[in-house]
LUMROGU-156691 format. One record per residue (C-alpha): residue number from 1; residue in three letters; x, y, z. Coordinates in nm, 3 decimals. Example, Ala and Ser with C-alpha at 12.3 -4.5 7.8 and 13.67 -1.06 7.14 Angstrom:
(1, "ALA", (1.230, -0.450, 0.780)) (2, "SER", (1.367, -0.106, 0.714)) 
This chain:
(1, "MET", (-7.426, 12.728, -1.393)) (2, "GLY", (-7.699, 12.783, -1.147)) (3, "VAL", (-8.049, 12.675, -1.130)) (4, "ALA", (-8.369, 12.902, -1.114)) (5, "ALA", (-8.725, 12.749, -1.123)) (6, "GLY", (-8.578, 12.412, -1.217)) (7, "LEU", (-8.407, 12.522, -1.516)) (8, "PRO", (-8.055, 12.607, -1.577)) (9, "VAL", (-7.920, 12.947, -1.573)) (10, "LEU", (-7.657, 13.046, -1.817)) (11, "PRO", (-7.330, 13.228, -1.689)) (12, "VAL", (-7.398, 13.610, -1.678)) (13, "SER", (-7.038, 13.640, -1.834)) (14, "ALA", (-7.132, 13.420, -2.144)) (15, "PRO", (-7.028, 13.607, -2.451)) (16, "SER", (-7.282, 13.676, -2.704)) (17, "VAL", (-7.057, 13.689, -2.990)) (18, "ARG", (-6.763, 13.444, -3.085)) (19, "PRO", (-6.411, 13.599, -3.047)) (20, "ALA", (-6.171, 13.596, -3.351)) (21, "LEU", (-5.990, 13.269, -3.335)) (22, "SER", (-5.752, 13.081, -3.539)) (23, "THR", (-5.909, 12.803, -3.740)) (24, "SER", (-5.573, 12.590, -3.751)) (25, "ASP", (-5.666, 12.478, -3.394)) (26, "PRO", (-5.990, 12.317, -3.371)) (27, "TRP", (-5.914, 12.176, -2.998)) (28, "ALA", (-5.831, 12.527, -2.895)) (29, "ALA", (-6.144, 12.697, -3.053)) (30, "PHE", (-6.372, 12.400, -2.920)) (31, "ALA", (-6.230, 12.431, -2.587)) (32, "ASP", (-6.254, 12.805, -2.587)) (33, "GLY", (-6.633, 12.775, -2.673)) (34, "PHE", (-6.706, 12.500, -2.424)) (35, "ARG", (-6.551, 12.704, -2.159)) (36, "ALA", (-6.695, 13.044, -2.241)) (37, "TRP", (-7.040, 12.919, -2.219)) (38, "GLY", (-7.005, 12.733, -1.893)) (39, "GLY", (-6.892, 12.383, -1.995)) (40, "ARG", (-6.757, 12.209, -1.700)) (41, "GLU", (-6.366, 12.143, -1.731)) (42, "GLU", (-6.413, 11.788, -1.628)) (43, "TRP", (-6.644, 11.719, -1.919)) (44, "LEU", (-6.428, 11.912, -2.173)) (45, "GLU", (-6.178, 11.638, -2.272)) (46, "HIS", (-6.456, 11.374, -2.299)) (47, "ALA", (-6.681, 11.586, -2.513)) (48, "TYR", (-6.415, 11.685, -2.743)) (49, "ARG", (-6.201, 11.363, -2.741)) (50, "VAL", (-6.455, 11.077, -2.728)) (51, "VAL", (-6.774, 11.237, -2.847)) (52, "THR", (-6.701, 11.472, -3.140)) (53, "GLU", (-6.427, 11.227, -3.260)) (54, "CYS", (-6.713, 10.951, -3.250)) (55, "GLU", (-6.997, 11.141, -3.401)) (56, "GLY", (-6.797, 11.310, -3.690)) (57, "SER", (-6.478, 11.250, -3.880)) (58, "GLN", (-6.433, 11.629, -3.989)) (59, "TRP", (-6.544, 11.977, -3.882)) (60, "VAL", (-6.710, 12.062, -4.198)) (61, "GLY", (-7.000, 11.955, -4.409)) (62, "TYR", (-7.281, 11.863, -4.162)) (63, "TYR", (-7.556, 12.076, -4.260)) (64, "GLY", (-7.882, 11.894, -4.148)) (65, "THR", (-7.800, 11.559, -4.312)) (66, "PRO", (-7.997, 11.506, -4.083)) (67, "TYR", (-7.756, 11.615, -3.822)) (68, "TRP", (-7.582, 11.948, -3.735)) (69, "SER", (-7.196, 12.001, -3.659)) (70, "ARG", (-6.958, 11.763, -3.589)) (71, "ALA", (-7.125, 11.676, -3.262)) (72, "GLN", (-7.431, 11.564, -3.460)) (73, "PHE", (-7.692, 11.757, -3.310)) (74, "SER", (-8.047, 11.682, -3.444)) (75, "ALA", (-8.223, 11.942, -3.621)) (76, "ASP", (-8.449, 12.048, -3.333)) (77, "THR", (-8.156, 12.028, -3.076)) (78, "TRP", (-7.948, 12.247, -3.308)) (79, "ALA", (-8.232, 12.508, -3.332)) (80, "LYS", (-8.312, 12.509, -2.949)) (81, "VAL", (-7.932, 12.552, -2.871)) (82, "THR", (-7.844, 12.796, -3.151)) (83, "ALA", (-8.134, 13.002, -3.042)) (84, "ILE", (-7.971, 13.046, -2.694)) (85, "THR", (-7.614, 13.112, -2.797)) (86, "GLY", (-7.686, 13.270, -3.118)) (87, "LEU", (-7.363, 13.060, -3.244)) (88, "ALA", (-7.503, 12.855, -3.536)) (89, "ASP", (-7.205, 12.774, -3.772)) (90, "PRO", (-7.182, 12.408, -3.785)) (91, "ASP", (-6.836, 12.426, -3.914)) (92, "ALA", (-6.711, 12.616, -3.644)) (93, "PRO", (-6.539, 12.447, -3.348)) (94, "PHE", (-6.593, 12.747, -3.129)) (95, "ASP", (-6.967, 12.713, -3.191)) (96, "THR", (-6.967, 12.335, -3.160)) (97, "GLY", (-6.804, 12.370, -2.809)) (98, "ALA", (-7.037, 12.637, -2.693)) (99, "ASN", (-7.353, 12.456, -2.793)) (100, "MET", (-7.236, 12.135, -2.639)) (101, "ALA", (-7.161, 12.301, -2.324)) (102, "VAL", (-7.512, 12.481, -2.315)) (103, "TRP", (-7.680, 12.177, -2.412)) (104, "ILE", (-7.515, 11.956, -2.164)) (105, "GLY", (-7.611, 12.210, -1.897)) (106, "LEU", (-7.994, 12.229, -2.017)) (107, "ILE", (-8.037, 11.835, -2.013)) (108, "GLY", (-7.803, 11.774, -1.725)) (109, "ILE", (-7.494, 11.555, -1.719)) (110, "GLU", (-7.693, 11.242, -1.629)) (111, "ALA", (-7.883, 11.268, -1.975)) (112, "ALA", (-7.582, 11.340, -2.189)) (113, "GLY", (-7.577, 10.951, -2.257)) (114, "THR", (-7.940, 10.928, -2.345)) (115, "SER", (-8.127, 11.004, -2.661)) (116, "SER", (-8.147, 11.361, -2.538)) (117, "GLY", (-7.765, 11.391, -2.621)) (118, "TRP", (-7.520, 11.142, -2.748)) (119, "PRO", (-7.667, 10.809, -2.674)) (120, "SER", (-7.384, 10.591, -2.818)) (121, "CYS", (-7.068, 10.801, -2.828)) (122, "TRP", (-7.097, 10.939, -2.457)) (123, "TRP", (-7.041, 10.608, -2.337)) (124, "LEU", (-6.715, 10.518, -2.507)) (125, "VAL", (-6.398, 10.509, -2.314)) (126, "PRO", (-6.097, 10.667, -2.463)) 
């Protein structure tokens, strides 16, 4: 991910639609979305195994109560990031992975553990 005028630039090769994936392997789907949308490999394991497992216990049912997806995006953050990716299914691990990758890219890794990201769960150690 590059930087233009101080703003992160999404990878040119980022997909505009979600490929057909098996829903039987949430980890693989999350990882595919995270990687496809420019998530850094060194953050992948932490984003999935620590953050999403801390934020939510299941992949379904997070529909603005008040958070969206297993990664527990606030409603305004979910709206911002899904406007960029076009991936707005809160039950889909691919969408959650893609949206986490993009959001981390936008706020910067140094802000991932602040109220802009995941202030409690980001700092947990597996």
